[in-house]
N, C-alpha and C positions, 0 to 999 in steps of 0.2 A: 504493500500500500504506500509506503514511503517513497519507493521508486516511482510509482505512478504519479504521485503528487509532484515529485521533483521533475518528472518528464513533462507534465502539464505546465508547470511554472516556466520551464525552458521554452515551450511553444509560445506561451503568452508573451514572454520577453522578446522572442524573435519577431512576433507579429507587431508588437508595440515599436520595436526598433525599425522595422520596415516602414511602418506608418509614419514614424518620426522623420525618416529620410524623405518620404514623399512630401510631407508637410514642409520640410526645410527647402526642398527644391521648389515647391509652390510659392514659398515666401519670397525667394530671391528671383522669381520669374515675373514677367509682366503679363497683363491680361492680353488675350484670353488663355494663354498657355498655362498659367498657374491653375486655372480651373480644371484643366485636363488632369493634372496631378491630384487635385483634390477629389475629383470624381473617380480616379483610379484607385483610391483607398477602398472603395466599395468592392471592386473586383479582387483586390488583394485579400480583403477580409473573407470574401466568399471562397476563393480557391484555398486560402490558408486553412480555413476551418474544415473544409472537406478533405483535403489531402493530408493534413496533419493528424487526422483522427482524434481531434480534441474532444474531451468529454463535454456533455451538454452543460453541466453546472460550471465548468471552467470556461466554456464559451460565453456564458452570461457575464462572468467576471471580466473576461477580455473585452466584450462588447461595451460594457460600462466604461472601462479604462479608455478605449478608443474614442468613445463619444466625448469624454472629458478632455482627452488629449487634443482632439480636433477643435473643440470649441474654445479651449484656452488659446490655441494657435490663431484661430480665426478672429477672436474678439480682442485679444490683448497684444498679439505679436504682429499679425498681418493686417488687422483691422479692416476686414473685408466690408464691402458695402452692405447696408442694412437690408436691401432688397435681395442680395445674393445669399445671405446667411440662412434664411428659411429653406432655400432651394438646396443648399449644401447639406443641411441637417435632414431634410426630407429624403435626399438621396442616401445619406448615411444610415438613417433609421430603416428605410426600406431594405437596403442591403443587409442590415443586421437581422431584420425579421426573416428574410430569405435564408441567410446563412444559418441562423439558429434553427429554423425549421428543417433545413437539410441535415444539420448535425443531430437533431432530435430523431428524425426518421432513420438516419444511418445507425445511430446508437441503438434504437429500438430493434432494428433488423438484426444487428449483431447480437443483442441480448436474446432475441428469439431463436437465432441459429444456435447460440450457445446452449440454451435450454433444450432445444430439440436434440442436439448432440448428446447432452447429458441424459435426456430421457431414453435415447436409443441405447446408450451404454448401460443404463440401468436395466432396460429390457433384456439386453444381451446377457447381462450378469444374472438376471432372474432366470432366463431360459437355461443358461449354463448350469446354475445351481439346481434347477428343477431336473435337468438331464442327469446330473451327478446323483441326485437323490433317487431318481427313477432307476438308474443303473445299480445303485447300492441296494435298493429294495428288491430289484430283480435278482441280484446276486444272492441276497439273503433268502429270497423265496426259493431259488434253485437249490441253495444249500439245505434249506429246510425240507424241500421235496426229496432230496437225496437221503437226508437223515430219516425222513418218514418212510421212504421206500425200504431203507435198511431195517428200520424197526419193524415194518410190516413183514418183511421177507425172512428175517433172521431170528433164530432162537436166542433169547437174551442171555442165557446161561452158557451155552456151548459155542455160540458164534457161528454155527452152521445153519442151514435153511430150516425153517419151521414147517408145520403141517400145511399151512396155507400155500407156501411156496412150493412144497412138494406136490400138492394137488395140481397146481397150475402147470408146473413143469412136466409132470407126468402126462397130463392131457395133451400138452403141446408135442412132447416127444412121441406119444402114442399115435397122434395123427400124422406126424412126419414119417414114422415107421410104416404106417399103412400106405401112404402115398408112394414112398420109395421102395416098399417091399423089403425093408431091412428088419432084422431081428432087434429086439430090445430086451435088456436085462434089468431085473429088479430084485434086489436082495434086501431081506429084513434080518436084522441082527438084534440080539438081546445080551445083556450083561448077566452072566450067571452069578447067583448068590448076591445080587446087588442089595436086596432088601436087608439081608443079614449084615452085610458090610455097613450099610447106612445106619441100621439100628445099633450096631456095636460101636462104631467110631463117631457117630453123629452126622447131622445133616450137612454141616460144613465140609466134612471130609467126603461125604457122598457127592456134594456139588463139585469138589475138586476132581473126583474120579470121573464124573460125567464130562467135565471140561477136557480132561486128558484123552478120554475115549473119543470125544467129538473131534479133537485135534488130529487123532490118528485117522479117523474116517475122512476128514477134510484133506489130509495129506494124500490120500489115494484118489480122490476125485479131482484130478488135475486137467483132464481133457475138456474141451468146450462143451461136450454133451453130458459130462458127468455131474452128478449132484449128490451130496450127502446131506441128510436131513434128520431131524429128531422128531 
């Protein structure tokens, strides 16, 4: 903000200096040439305000300074004719109104473009965050589905397929065997004296026994069509 204020002050000093130069040239010249320089101040003000990109509030300050500067020169230094003074002021005020209007419209357009760019950036940011959230939710949903399928298909204790998975796989493999005319093998196994072992050493030891036996069965079912289940 301090840099902007310093920049605007430099622009005002530059415009005031150029105006002082034109006033000085007008003072030392004779009629009608001096009037040409006085009228040129309006053009200088218009072009300077537009091309310098001066802010509207600073343009008002600069306009007041220019009007005071010009009238001091015309009244007390050059002592222009009374019938010429209203014409010079009318020209200066009209140029000031046009210049200030141009500065106001330009500044408003720049502010509008800035707000539009800011809004677009915010919308892009919101879209990006929404996309990231969607991807995260999608990833979490896919992970949850994988876990759910695993919970549905596997026996929680032994880690091999459960009865539900066995029924589905058996039906699928049976239909494939019928289509291709290939044989299918199905083996059922039991652990001898497991009840006695479980009653003697406790349920925890029995669970460990089932896990180890399930691991053995799982180790044999290594081909794509093989399945071990409890």
